[in-house]
N, C-alpha and C positions, 0 to 999 in steps of 0.2 A: 505493501500498500504505499501510495506517495504521501508525503506529508508535509505540509506549507507551514512553515514557520515565520511566515512576514504577516499573516493576517490576524491582526488586531481589531475585532468589529464586534459588532452586538453589544451583550454584557460586558465581554472582557477587559475594555479600558478601565470601567469602573473597579472591577475585583483586581484589578494591577495597580490601580493607583490607590485605593483604601488599603489592601493589603499587602502588596511589597512595597510600594511608595516608602513608607517610614523605615524600611528593615533595610532594604537593599541600594533605593536610590538617594535618599535625602542627603546622607552624610556626602557621598561621592558628588552631589550635584554642588555641594558648596565647595568641593575642592574643586570641580571644575570651573565654579564662577571666579573664584579667588583666582585661578591659574590664568582662565582669560583676562582677568586685571591688570596682571603682569606687566602685557606690552601697552596697555591704555588704549585700546582702542576706541574707535567713534563708531564703527559699523561693525555689525557681529552679526555672523550668519550661524544659525544653529539647523542642523540636519539630523534627522531621524530622533524629533524632539520627544517624542511620545505624549503624554499628560502634561508635559510643560513643569513639570519637578525641577528638571535641570534650567527650565527658560526663567523660572521665577527666580532661581539662585544667581543666574547670569546677571540680571536686572538688579539684586539686590547688592550684588557685587563690582557692579558696574554703573553706577547712578548716571544718567543723561545720555546714557548709550543707545543709540539706533539698532534693534534688532530682529531680526527677520529671523519668522518660527517655522519650521518644516516638517514635515512628516509624510509618509507615503499612504497612512491611515488617516482619512478625517474623523473618523470614528475618536482615536487618539486627541486628535486637535480640538473637538466639540469638548472634551474634559480641561484640556491645557487652556482654552478661553476662559473658563472660570479664574483662573490663577492669575491671569495676565490683565495688564491695564488696557482698555480698550481701544486704544491707539497703537497696540501692539500689531504690526503684520503678520498674520498667520495664513501658509498657505499650504495645499497639497504640494507636494514634490518629492521625484526620486534624487535622492543623492548621487544617483549614477548620472544623472541627465538635469542638471542643475539649470534650471530657465533666468539665470543671471549674467551681465554683463562681466567681459573681462575685469580683474583688477577692481571690483566693487565692494569688496569688505576688507576690512583690517585683521578679524579675524575668523574663522570659521571652527567652530566646536560641535562634537558628535560624542554622546554618552550611550556607549553600551550599540551603537548601530551598524559598527562596521562588519560582526561577526553575521548579520541577516544577510547581506548583501549578496546578491548571486557572483557580481564582478566587483570586488571589492579594490582592484586597481582601477577602474573607471572613476571612482567615487574619489579618490587618491588625487586622480588627475584633476577631475571638477572642482575639488578643495583648491589644488595649486593654480588654475584657471583664474577661478573668481577672486583670490589672494591679492591686494595690492602689493606693492613692493614695501617691505618690512614688515610683512603680515606674520601669520600662524595660525597653524592648524593645530587643535587640541583636541583629540581624541581618548577615550579609554575603552577597555575591553576586559572582559572577567579573566581572572587567573584560572586555572586546571581544576576540577572537582577536587584533587587533593587538597587546594587552599580552601574551596569553597564546598564544606560537605553537606552541605544542606540541599545542593545539587545531586551529588551523588547520592545521596539516599533516595531522594525521590526517582533518578531515574533506576536504581536499583530497583525499587517498588514497581515502577511500570513494566522493567523484564521481566518481575515475577508475575506480573498479572497477565500479562501478554508475552508470554513466552516464544511464540510463535513468531511472531509481528510487532514489537514493542512501539510505542511511540517514539520518537527520535527527537522532538522538542529538545529535550535537557541535553542533549549532545551541543547544540549548535551554539548556544551564548557563550559557550565554555570550551569553543573548538580553536581559539586563536591567542593562546596563552605562550605559543613560544614568538621571543621578542625579535629572532633574526629575522624570520619572514616577513614581518611588519615592517621591520627597518631597511630590509632590502625593497620591498615592495615602495614605500615611502620614497627613497632614493631614486630607484627608477622612474617615480612620477615626478620628478622635478624637484623634490626637498634635499636638503644638504643635512644640516645639524639637527639631528634629532636629541631631545633629552627627554631619558626613559624613567620612570618612579614608579617603583614598586609599593604600593600601599595597601598594608594590612588594617584591619579595622573591627574591633570588638561591638557587633550592633545591636543597640538592646530590643528585644521582642518583647512586645506587652500580652500576647495572647498567642497562644499556638494554633486557636482555630481560624483568627484572623490572618493570620502569615501563612497556614496551610492553603486557606481559601484562595488566597492570592498566589500561591503556588501552582496550584491546578487549575481554577476556574480564572487567574490573570493573565492567559496566555493561551495561545492556539494548543498545547497541549490537551485543553478541554475538549477542544473539537474533535484533536486525534483518538482521545476516550471513547467519545461518542460513536464517531465514525467505527469502531470495534466493538459497539455495544456494551460498552464499560458503563460503572458504575460511579460517575463523577462524584456524587457525595461520600460514598464510601471511600473513595481514594483520598479525600480529603482530611477524612475520619482519620484513615489509617496513616496520611503524612504526618498529622498531630501528633499521633501517637509515636511515632518513630524517633521525630524531631523532639518530644519530650523525654522519651527513652536516651537520647544521644546525651542532649545538653542539661537535663532537670527542668521541673516546671517553671512558669514563667510567672512573672517578669525573670527574663534573664538577658543573657547575649550569646550572639553565635559570631564564630570568627568568618570573616569575610577576607578578600583579598582582590586585588585589581591593580589594572597596568593601565597608567598614565603618561601618554606620549605628546610632547610638542615637536611639532615638525616646522620648519623655517626654509623658504624657498630658498632655491640657490639663486 
């Protein structure tokens, strides 16, 4: 069965924002916003912005910036609109084919979007194309399952539940943990200097039920499960039970690790 890891539609964005946002994305969104601010940009493009968690952080840490927010999924952007000032420019756009003029931004930001693209090289080339001289491309990827055990636990459960055809979603976001291929791809796409930061973080979890809801219902894995006639609610309950067994009762923390890149055009 062919799985689509890029379709965040229907009720998925709400579950994503409420269940995953506080645990997986909010802290690293602040990191992204502060990193973008290091070069004092006036015009910033965000690709694969999702529900606007990182967009809001970019605005918070870059007051007065002109931000353009894009994502492939309009349903995600509808949630983002509620977080952002009404004057923020928000539009559906493919990071591999950006509808913007050359050299039109001082910074391009992308939090956890690169892993979902069929052609990451095209996205790198497009980011380079729309960057003005002296600009920066700031992007992040998740480290491996070994450094993000919640994902390994979830992927293991999906393999147990569907041994003949396990849903593949939880292999995708954690598939680009190797630094060398991304460094090479960036440099082949017109970037020169790269700064790479490995960022571990113990993230607070207030409720295993809420987080587990996001882990299953907050991304395309829920549709992958339904396509296999699986029980989404039962999987959510089992994910919550396994995470609690691993990390103890909530409130608690879970270890995460991400890799942040700053790429500067040659």
